[in-house]
C-alpha positions in Angstrom: -66.9 -19.1 -97.7 -68.5 -17.9 -94.2 -70.5 -20.9 -94.4 -67.9 -23.3 -94.5 -65.6 -21.7 -92.2 -68.7 -21.9 -89.7 -68.7 -25.6 -90.5 -65.0 -26.2 -89.5 -64.6 -27.5 -93.1 -61.5 -25.7 -93.9 -58.2 -25.6 -92.3 -56.5 -22.9 -91.1 -54.1 -22.3 -94.1 -57.0 -22.7 -96.7 -59.2 -20.6 -95.2 -56.0 -18.0 -95.5 -56.1 -19.0 -99.1 -59.6 -18.3 -99.7 -59.9 -15.7 -98.0 -57.6 -13.6 -99.8 -58.9 -14.8 -102.7 -62.3 -13.3 -101.3 -60.1 -10.0 -100.9 -59.1 -10.0 -104.5 -62.7 -10.1 -105.3 -63.3 -6.8 -103.6 -60.6 -5.3 -105.1 -61.4 -6.5 -108.3 -64.6 -4.5 -108.1 -63.0 -1.3 -107.4 -60.8 -2.1 -109.8 -63.7 -2.8 -112.2 -64.9 1.1 -111.6 -61.4 2.6 -111.6 -61.7 1.3 -115.5 -65.5 2.0 -116.4 -64.7 6.1 -114.7 -61.5 6.3 -117.5 -64.2 6.0 -120.7 -66.3 8.3 -118.9 -64.6 11.6 -119.7 -63.7 12.9 -123.2 -63.9 9.3 -125.1 -66.2 6.1 -124.3 -63.1 4.4 -124.1 -61.6 2.7 -121.0 -58.4 2.9 -120.2 -55.9 -0.5 -122.2 -53.7 -0.1 -118.7 -57.0 0.0 -117.0 -58.4 -2.5 -118.8 -55.8 -5.2 -119.0 -54.7 -4.9 -115.2 -58.7 -5.5 -114.5 -57.8 -8.9 -116.8 -55.3 -9.7 -115.1 -56.7 -9.6 -111.5 -59.6 -11.7 -112.5 -57.1 -14.4 -114.1 -55.3 -14.2 -110.4 -58.2 -15.1 -108.7 -59.1 -17.6 -111.2 -56.1 -19.4 -110.6 -55.8 -18.9 -107.2 -58.9 -20.5 -106.7 -58.2 -23.1 -109.0 -55.1 -24.1 -107.3 -56.8 -23.9 -103.8 -59.3 -26.5 -105.5 -56.8 -29.0 -107.4 -55.1 -29.2 -103.8 -58.2 -29.9 -101.8 -58.9 -32.7 -104.7 -55.5 -34.1 -104.6 -55.1 -35.2 -100.8 -52.6 -37.6 -100.4 -53.1 -39.6 -103.9 -50.8 -37.3 -105.4 -47.3 -38.5 -103.7 -47.5 -41.6 -106.2 -46.6 -39.5 -108.8 -43.6 -38.9 -110.2 -42.2 -36.7 -113.4 -39.7 -35.8 -115.5 -37.7 -32.6 -114.9 -38.2 -31.3 -118.1 -42.1 -32.0 -117.8 -41.6 -29.7 -114.5 -39.0 -27.2 -115.9 -41.5 -26.6 -118.8 -44.4 -26.3 -116.8 -43.4 -23.6 -114.9 -42.3 -21.9 -117.7 -46.0 -22.0 -119.4 -47.8 -20.5 -116.4 -46.0 -16.9 -116.2 -45.8 -17.2 -120.4 -49.5 -17.5 -120.2 -50.0 -14.5 -118.2 -47.7 -12.5 -120.0 -49.7 -13.7 -124.0 -52.8 -12.9 -122.4 -52.1 -9.4 -120.6 -51.0 -8.3 -124.3 -54.5 -9.5 -125.7 -55.9 -7.0 -122.9 -54.1 -4.4 -124.5 -55.2 -5.9 -128.6 -58.5 -5.3 -127.3 -57.7 -2.0 -125.6 -56.0 -0.4 -128.4 -58.3 -2.1 -131.2 -54.9 -3.4 -132.5 -56.2 -6.6 -134.5 -57.9 -4.4 -137.0 -54.3 -3.4 -137.8 -53.5 -6.5 -139.5 -56.0 -8.3 -140.9 -53.4 -11.5 -141.9 -51.7 -14.5 -140.6 -49.0 -15.5 -140.6 -47.5 -12.0 -141.6 -49.0 -8.8 -140.7 -49.6 -7.2 -143.8 -47.0 -9.2 -145.8 -44.5 -8.7 -143.5 -42.9 -10.8 -140.5 -41.8 -7.9 -138.9 -44.4 -4.7 -140.2 -43.4 -1.1 -140.4 -44.0 1.5 -138.2 -43.9 -0.5 -134.5 -41.3 2.1 -133.5 -42.7 5.2 -134.3 -43.8 6.7 -130.6 -41.8 7.9 -127.9 -40.2 7.5 -125.6 -39.6 3.9 -127.4 -40.6 1.8 -124.4 -44.5 2.7 -124.9 -44.6 1.4 -128.2 -44.9 -2.1 -126.4 -48.1 -0.9 -124.6 -49.6 2.0 -126.9 -48.7 1.3 -130.7 -51.5 -0.5 -132.0 -48.6 -2.3 -134.7 -46.4 -3.1 -131.9 -48.9 -4.9 -129.6 -50.0 -6.9 -132.4 -46.6 -8.0 -133.2 -45.9 -8.6 -129.4 -49.0 -10.5 -128.8 -48.1 -13.2 -131.7 -44.7 -13.3 -131.0 -45.8 -14.0 -127.5 -47.7 -16.2 -128.6 -45.9 -18.3 -130.8 -43.4 -18.5 -128.0 -46.1 -20.1 -125.6 -47.6 -22.2 -127.9 -44.0 -24.0 -128.6 -43.2 -24.4 -124.7 -47.1 -25.4 -124.0 -46.8 -28.8 -126.9 -43.2 -29.0 -125.5 -44.5 -29.2 -121.6 -47.7 -31.5 -122.8 -45.4 -34.3 -124.6 -42.9 -34.1 -122.1 -45.6 -35.9 -119.9 -47.4 -37.5 -122.7 -44.0 -39.2 -123.1 -43.2 -39.7 -120.1 -43.7 -41.5 -117.1 -46.1 -39.4 -115.7 -49.4 -40.2 -113.9 -53.2 -40.4 -115.7 -54.5 -37.0 -114.4 -51.5 -35.4 -115.7 -51.6 -36.8 -118.9 -54.9 -36.0 -119.1 -54.3 -32.7 -118.6 -51.5 -32.7 -121.4 -53.8 -34.0 -123.7 -56.3 -31.3 -123.5 -53.7 -28.5 -123.4 -52.7 -29.9 -126.8 -55.8 -30.0 -128.3 -56.3 -26.0 -126.4 -53.2 -24.5 -128.1 -54.3 -26.0 -131.3 -57.7 -24.5 -130.6 -56.2 -21.3 -129.6 -53.9 -20.5 -132.4 -56.9 -21.5 -135.3 -59.0 -19.2 -133.1 -56.8 -16.5 -133.3 -56.1 -16.6 -136.9 -59.8 -16.2 -137.7 -60.3 -13.6 -135.4 -57.7 -11.4 -137.4 -58.9 -12.2 -140.5 -62.2 -11.8 -139.9 -61.7 -8.4 -138.7 -62.3 -9.1 -135.0 -65.8 -9.9 -135.0 -67.1 -9.9 -131.1 -68.4 -13.5 -131.0 -65.3 -14.8 -132.2 -62.7 -12.6 -130.1 -64.9 -13.9 -127.3 -64.0 -17.5 -127.9 -60.4 -16.8 -128.6 -60.3 -15.0 -125.0 -62.5 -17.3 -123.9 -60.3 -20.6 -124.7 -57.1 -18.4 -123.8 -58.4 -18.7 -119.9 -59.2 -22.0 -120.1 -55.5 -22.9 -121.4 -54.4 -20.6 -118.5 -56.4 -22.8 -116.2 -54.7 -26.1 -118.1 -51.2 -25.0 -117.3 -52.3 -24.2 -113.7 -53.0 -27.4 -113.6 -50.3 -29.0 -114.9 -48.1 -26.9 -112.8 -50.0 -28.3 -110.2 -49.7 -32.2 -111.5 -45.7 -31.7 -112.4 -45.1 -29.9 -109.0 -46.6 -32.7 -107.2 -44.1 -35.4 -108.6 -41.4 -33.2 -107.9 -42.3 -33.0 -104.5 -42.3 -37.2 -104.7 -39.3 -37.4 -106.3 -37.7 -34.8 -103.9 -39.3 -37.0 -100.6 -37.9 -40.5 -102.2 -34.7 -39.1 -102.0 -34.5 -38.0 -99.0 -35.8 -41.0 -97.1 -33.3 -43.1 -99.6 -30.3 -41.6 -98.7 -28.0 -43.9 -96.8 -26.9 -43.4 -93.1 -23.8 -41.6 -92.2 
């Protein structure tokens, strides 16, 4: 950051954007210590809340840097792109869905919730397992009950997968630019791999290697969601510009 700033290679807007990511990196270090500290008392296990917060901040930095890089690489070329409203809408929905799904993956890891149902596609033979409302107050089950956390993560994964497939197909079947089509094809493959890895992880009683692959591929899926949103947003900017310039004078 110091080198590029000194070389005047960054615009004022880009410097503020990347500088914010730099500041978040410092916060990530502090949050990492705060997370580890929770496991230094009584039991050597970190708080699922702090673990998930640490994970989400890391992913926020990743998404921010990726968006800035795509902005820098795009230049003016993306102004020629056009995408359908369906592609734009589903891409906008996909990114927050992917983030929320990964967040519940953090709770899964923190609670070792993958071990409560080593079966797929059902959870121990039931689509809706018992014991999901065992804790009081009721809302705490979503974050602290391993059965409810596991069920929520699976449900979110199904919804996210369907939205991802819809977003990818709306790009591939429409008049989208080549870059968007490449991202959409990669997204389809990544979603299929993610579902497969998730199923294998629980069926294998959550081995660390396979679980890490599942988490890493989830980050890749998130990155592709950012890239697809970036591509479709550029197309929407082009549509808005065309509509403005083609409006007849009054």
